[in-house]
N, C-alpha and C positions, 0 to 999 in steps of 0.2 A: 504494500500500500504506500510505503514511503516514496517509491518511484513515481507513482501516479500523482501524489501530492506535489512532488518536485515539478512534474510536467505542468500541473495547474499553475503553480507559482511562476514557471517560465512563461506560460501564456499570458499571465497577468503582467509580468515584467515587460514583455514584448508588446503589450497594448492590445492583444487579441481578444481579451475578455475584461470585463469590469471587475472591480473589487467585490461587488455584490454577487456576480456570477462565480467568482473564485470561491467565495464563502459557501455558496450553494453546492458547488461541485465537491468541495472538500467534505461538507456534511454528508453528501450522497455517498462519497467513498467510505466514510466512517460507518454509515448505516449499512452499506453493502457488506463491509467486513464483519459487523456484528451479526448480520443475517447468515453469512457463510459460516461463522463460528458456531452459531446456535443450531443450524440445520445442515448436518453432513449431506454431501451429495449422494443422491439415490440413483439407481439405474435409470429412472425416468428422466434424470437430468441430462442424459445422453441424447435426449430428443433434440430436434432441430427446428428452428423457426424458418419458414419458407415464404418469401414474398415474391410474387410475380406481378409485374406491371407491364401491360401491353398498351402502347399508345395508339394502336390502330393504324399506324403507318409503316408497319413492318419492324419498327424498333421495339425492343423488349428488354426489360430489366428482370433478371432472375437471380435472387440472392438467397443463400442458405447460410444461417449462422447458428451456433449452439445457443440453446435457450438461456444458459447462464450469462452469456454476453448480452443477450436481449434484455434480461432482467436488469443488468447494470445500466444499460442504455436508457431503459424506461424510467429507472430511478432518477437518473440525471435529467431526462426530459421533463419529468413531472416537477422536479425542483425548479427548473427553469421556466415552467409554465407553458411548455410546448405541447401541442395536441395535434400536430400535423406532421406529415413527412413530405419533403419536397422532391418531386420527381420531375426533372426537366422543367423546372420553373413553375410547376403546378403544385399548390398546397393541397394535399389529400388528408382529410381528417381521419384520425385514429382514436379509438377509445382505449386509453391506457389502462383504465381500471378493468375493463372487460378482458384485455389481453393478460393482465396480471392474474385475474381470477382463473382464467384458463390454464395459465402456467402453474398455478398452485395445485391443480388436479393432476397427480402423477399418472393417472390412467387415461387422460385425454390425449387423443391424436385425431387430426382431421381439420376441416376448414373452420377458421375462426371468423373470417369476414370475407365478403366479396362485394365490390362496388363497381358500378359501371355507369357511364354517362352516354352510352350509345356508341361512342368511338373508343374511349379508353376503358380499361378494365384493370382492377387491382384485386388480387387474391392473397389472403394471408392464411397460412395453415401451419399446424404443428405436425411434423413427421417423425 
């Protein structure tokens, strides 16, 4: 965790984030460390978060990350008041609480959300 705090302080020093954002990030890092210490990783934590975004013009984003990385990112996003993901300049709303709820269920796998506007489509699933 010390390495992550150093990175946050470096970003603050470089002017990439504000003091308030640095405080929120460090608090999120500490919360994440407490959570990790109190709940040992279970086999279900080997699950992956899968996001597919199809812009309808042949360009596609397909990302798969471990759920443990997602949990950390969601903690930071919530602390910073973020509730959207930016895909090619488009802000797509996400329900952080719903995703966290799904991640807490070790037996859940499948589609969490699907959104489309006729041309673009976003699918979030746990695999």
